[in-house]
C-alpha positions as CSV (number, residue, x, y, z in Angstrom):
1,M,135.1,93.9,115.7
2,M,132.2,92.2,114.0
3,N,131.6,91.8,110.2
4,I,127.9,92.7,109.7
5,L,125.9,92.3,106.5
6,V,122.9,94.5,105.9
7,T,120.7,93.3,103.1
8,G,118.1,95.6,101.5
9,S,120.3,98.5,102.4
10,K,118.7,101.0,100.0
11,G,115.3,100.8,101.5
12,Q,113.8,102.8,104.4
13,L,115.2,100.8,107.2
14,G,118.5,99.8,105.5
15,T,119.2,103.5,104.8
16,H,118.7,104.4,108.4
17,I,121.0,101.6,109.5
18,R,123.6,102.9,107.2
19,L,123.2,106.4,108.8
20,C,123.3,104.9,112.3
21,T,126.6,103.2,111.6
22,Q,128.7,105.9,110.0
23,H,131.1,106.1,112.9
24,T,131.1,102.5,114.1
25,E,134.1,100.4,114.9
26,H,132.6,97.4,113.2
27,Q,132.8,96.4,109.5
28,Y,129.5,96.7,107.7
29,Y,128.7,95.4,104.3
30,Y,125.6,97.1,102.7
31,T,124.0,95.2,99.8
32,D,121.0,95.2,97.6
33,Y,120.1,92.9,94.7
34,E,122.9,94.3,92.5
35,E,125.6,93.4,95.1
36,L,124.0,90.2,96.5
37,D,121.0,88.2,95.2
38,I,119.8,86.7,98.5
39,T,117.4,84.4,96.5
40,N,120.6,82.6,95.3
41,Q,121.5,80.2,98.1
42,S,125.1,79.6,96.9
43,A,125.7,83.3,96.5
44,V,124.6,83.9,100.1
45,Q,126.9,81.2,101.5
46,S,129.8,82.4,99.4
47,F,129.4,86.0,100.6
48,V,129.2,85.0,104.2
49,R,132.3,82.8,104.0
50,E,134.3,85.3,101.9
51,H,133.6,88.2,104.2
52,K,133.6,86.3,107.5
53,I,130.1,87.6,108.3
54,G,129.0,87.1,111.9
55,V,125.7,89.0,111.8
56,I,123.1,89.6,109.1
57,I,120.5,92.3,109.4
58,N,117.9,91.5,106.8
59,C,116.0,94.6,105.7
60,A,115.2,93.1,102.3
61,A,111.5,92.2,101.6
62,Y,108.7,92.2,99.1
63,T,106.5,94.8,100.6
64,D,103.9,95.6,97.9
65,V,100.9,94.2,99.8
66,N,98.4,94.5,96.8
67,K,100.8,93.3,94.1
68,A,101.8,90.3,96.2
69,E,98.3,88.8,95.6
70,S,99.1,88.3,91.9
71,D,102.9,87.8,92.4
72,E,102.9,85.4,95.4
73,P,105.6,83.1,94.0
74,F,108.2,85.9,93.8
75,A,107.0,87.4,97.1
76,D,107.6,84.0,98.6
77,R,111.1,83.8,97.1
78,L,112.1,87.0,98.8
79,N,110.1,86.9,102.0
80,N,110.5,83.2,102.7
81,A,113.1,81.2,100.6
82,A,115.7,83.9,100.7
83,V,115.3,84.4,104.4
84,G,115.8,80.7,104.9
85,Y,119.1,80.9,103.0
86,L,120.3,83.8,105.2
87,A,119.3,81.8,108.3
88,E,121.1,78.7,107.0
89,A,124.2,80.7,106.3
90,M,124.2,82.1,109.9
91,A,123.6,78.6,111.3
92,S,126.6,77.3,109.5
93,V,129.0,79.9,111.1
94,G,127.3,80.3,114.5
95,G,126.2,83.8,113.6
96,L,123.2,86.0,114.3
97,L,120.3,86.8,111.9
98,V,118.3,89.9,112.6
99,H,115.1,89.6,110.6
100,I,112.3,92.1,110.1
101,S,108.7,90.9,110.0
102,T,105.3,92.5,110.1
103,D,101.9,93.1,111.8
104,Y,100.3,91.5,108.8
105,V,100.8,88.0,110.3
106,F,97.8,89.0,112.5
107,G,95.8,90.2,109.5
108,G,92.6,88.2,110.2
109,N,92.5,88.7,114.0
110,K,89.7,90.8,115.3
111,N,91.8,92.2,118.2
112,N,90.9,95.3,120.2
113,T,94.0,94.9,122.5
114,P,97.7,95.1,121.5
115,C,99.0,92.0,120.0
116,R,101.6,90.0,121.9
117,E,104.3,87.8,120.4
118,D,102.6,84.6,121.6
119,E,99.2,85.3,120.1
120,P,97.9,83.1,117.3
121,V,98.8,84.3,113.8
122,N,96.2,84.6,111.0
123,P,97.4,86.3,107.8
124,T,94.8,87.1,105.3
125,G,96.9,87.7,102.2
126,A,100.0,86.7,100.3
127,Y,102.2,89.3,101.9
128,G,101.3,88.2,105.4
129,R,101.6,84.5,104.5
130,T,105.0,84.9,102.9
131,K,106.3,86.9,105.8
132,L,105.0,84.4,108.3
133,A,106.7,81.6,106.3
134,G,109.9,83.6,106.5
135,E,109.6,83.8,110.3
136,L,109.2,80.0,110.5
137,A,112.2,79.4,108.2
138,V,114.3,81.4,110.6
139,R,113.0,79.7,113.7
140,Y,113.5,76.2,112.3
141,S,117.0,76.9,110.9
142,G,118.9,76.4,114.1
143,C,120.6,79.8,113.8
144,R,120.7,82.4,116.5
145,Y,118.1,85.0,115.6
146,L,116.2,88.1,116.5
147,I,112.9,88.6,114.7
148,F,111.3,92.1,115.0
149,R,107.7,92.5,113.9
150,T,107.0,96.1,113.2
151,A,104.1,98.1,111.6
152,W,103.3,101.3,109.6
153,L,107.0,102.0,108.8
154,Y,107.8,105.4,107.4
155,S,110.8,107.7,107.0
156,E,112.4,110.5,104.9
157,Y,113.4,107.9,102.3
158,G,111.5,105.7,99.8
159,K,107.8,105.5,99.2
160,N,105.6,105.6,102.4
161,F,102.4,107.0,103.8
162,C,104.0,110.0,105.4
163,K,105.6,111.2,102.2
164,T,102.4,110.5,100.2
165,M,100.3,112.5,102.6
166,L,102.8,115.4,102.4
167,N,102.3,115.4,98.7
168,L,98.5,115.0,98.6
169,T,97.8,117.6,101.4
170,S,99.9,120.2,99.6
171,S,98.4,119.6,96.2
172,K,94.7,118.5,96.7
173,P,91.8,120.6,98.0
174,G,90.5,117.5,99.9
175,I,91.3,113.8,100.5
176,S,89.6,110.9,102.3
177,V,91.6,108.6,104.6
178,V,90.4,105.5,106.4
179,F,89.7,105.8,110.1
180,D,88.8,102.1,110.8
181,Q,92.3,100.8,110.6
182,V,94.2,101.5,113.8
183,G,97.9,101.0,114.6
184,T,101.1,102.8,115.4
185,P,103.3,104.8,112.9
186,T,106.9,103.6,113.3
187,Y,109.8,105.8,112.3
188,A,112.4,103.7,110.5
189,G,115.2,105.7,112.2
190,D,114.0,104.6,115.7
191,L,113.9,100.9,114.7
192,A,117.3,101.1,113.0
193,K,118.8,102.7,116.1
194,A,117.3,100.0,118.3
195,I,118.7,97.2,116.1
196,V,122.2,98.7,115.8
197,T,122.3,99.2,119.6
198,I,121.3,95.7,120.3
199,V,123.7,94.2,117.8
200,E,126.7,96.3,118.7
201,K,126.3,96.1,122.4
202,G,125.7,92.3,122.3
203,L,122.3,92.7,124.0
204,D,121.1,89.7,122.0
205,K,123.2,87.3,124.0
206,G,120.8,85.0,125.9
207,H,117.8,86.9,124.5
208,E,117.4,85.5,121.0
209,G,113.8,85.2,119.9
210,L,110.7,87.1,118.6
211,Y,109.9,90.6,119.6
212,H,107.5,93.4,118.6
213,Y,108.7,96.9,118.0
214,S,106.8,100.0,117.0
215,N,106.7,103.5,118.3
216,E,104.6,104.2,121.4
217,G,100.9,105.4,121.0
218,V,98.0,104.5,118.8
219,C,96.2,106.3,116.0
220,S,94.2,105.6,112.8
221,W,95.5,106.4,109.3
222,F,93.1,109.3,109.3
223,D,94.7,110.7,112.6
224,F,98.1,110.1,111.1
225,A,97.3,112.1,108.0
226,K,95.7,114.9,110.0
227,I,98.8,115.3,112.2
228,I,101.2,115.2,109.3
229,A,99.2,118.0,107.6
230,Q,99.0,120.1,110.7
231,K,102.7,119.9,111.5
232,V,103.7,121.2,108.1
233,G,100.9,123.7,107.8
234,N,99.0,122.0,104.9
235,T,95.7,123.3,106.5
236,A,94.0,124.2,103.2
237,C,93.4,120.5,102.4
238,D,90.1,119.1,103.8
239,I,90.9,115.7,105.2
240,K,87.8,113.5,105.8
241,P,87.5,110.1,107.5
242,C,86.2,107.2,105.5
243,H,85.7,103.5,105.8
244,S,88.1,100.9,104.4
245,D,85.4,99.5,102.0
246,E,85.4,102.8,100.2
247,F,88.9,101.8,98.9
248,P,88.5,98.3,97.5
249,S,91.6,96.2,97.9
250,P,92.6,92.7,96.9
251,V,93.8,92.0,100.5
252,V,92.2,92.5,103.9
253,R,94.4,94.8,105.9
254,P,94.6,94.4,109.7
255,S,91.9,96.6,111.4
256,F,93.7,96.7,114.7
257,S,97.5,96.2,114.4
258,V,98.8,97.7,117.6
259,L,101.8,95.7,118.8
260,D,102.5,95.1,122.5
261,K,106.1,96.0,123.1
262,T,106.3,94.9,126.8
263,L,108.7,92.0,126.0
264,F,111.0,94.2,124.0
265,K,111.1,96.9,126.7
266,N,111.6,94.5,129.5
267,T,114.3,92.6,127.7
268,F,116.5,95.3,126.2
269,A,115.6,98.3,128.4
270,L,115.7,100.7,125.4
271,D,113.7,103.9,125.1
272,V,110.8,103.7,122.6
273,P,109.8,107.2,121.4
274,Y,106.2,108.4,121.2
275,W,105.0,108.4,117.6
276,T,104.3,112.1,117.2
277,D,107.8,113.0,118.6
278,S,109.3,110.7,116.0
279,L,107.1,112.1,113.2
280,E,108.4,115.6,114.1
281,R,112.0,114.4,113.7
282,C,111.2,112.8,110.4
283,L,109.4,115.9,109.1
284,Q,112.4,118.0,110.1
285,G,114.7,115.6,108.2
286,I,112.5,115.9,105.1
287,K,112.5,119.7,105.3
288,K,116.3,119.7,105.6
289,M,116.6,117.4,102.5
290,D,114.3,119.6,100.5
291,N,116.4,122.7,101.3
292,Q,119.7,121.1,100.3
């Protein structure tokens, strides 16, 4: 039996990991800031020692991309310094850190092919910079680690694009959504299942490193919004495509953030669902929650 700490457990991914592990034989500890301040180095070390933690799944992050531009010191504390403390704690006990990173490390790349793990990074904003710094903190810590870069995460829980579009397309006569940013919507439930499977089956052994994970397929934010509305019958809302520069932002977002998952699939031999199939499952979950 393993003792596993899940930080950021009330967020989208953390919530799904909790759901995935309801009937596990392992001992999970689910924390957020109230239970464990991961920006406190001594608190992290004490928690790991006291509970004999052998694996940390770090779902905690500062994810407000726009706000990070004016709040970079705090974003860095959570996305970089705290990650370093988690990595140091795992290094001290020979444990495994599973850390979640982002496509924003490629923010300035003008790619038109899916990004591989070994491609040069080029973040354009505070969020991407602090997440990249967190990756490096893990890699230089000496701990055993798995870093999963993901993109366009959504779920039944928390604040995300899918839930925003459900609200807007049911309440507005028309909306505009950017069509010049392309990527892959990633259902948090799929990523959570993959992480739990890898950790509990020990698939990390001999395969520590950096991997990309998103659902299969490619679309723009405009396409994503159209499919969401169609699947729930919000057809009265006129959804129009627009350019990114019609929505001024303090940070440049990746224009093509499709992640190449070849390394993940070849290494772990796990199924990666197609994005519209996963969206269907998420929408069914939201409907079920609304009817409760």
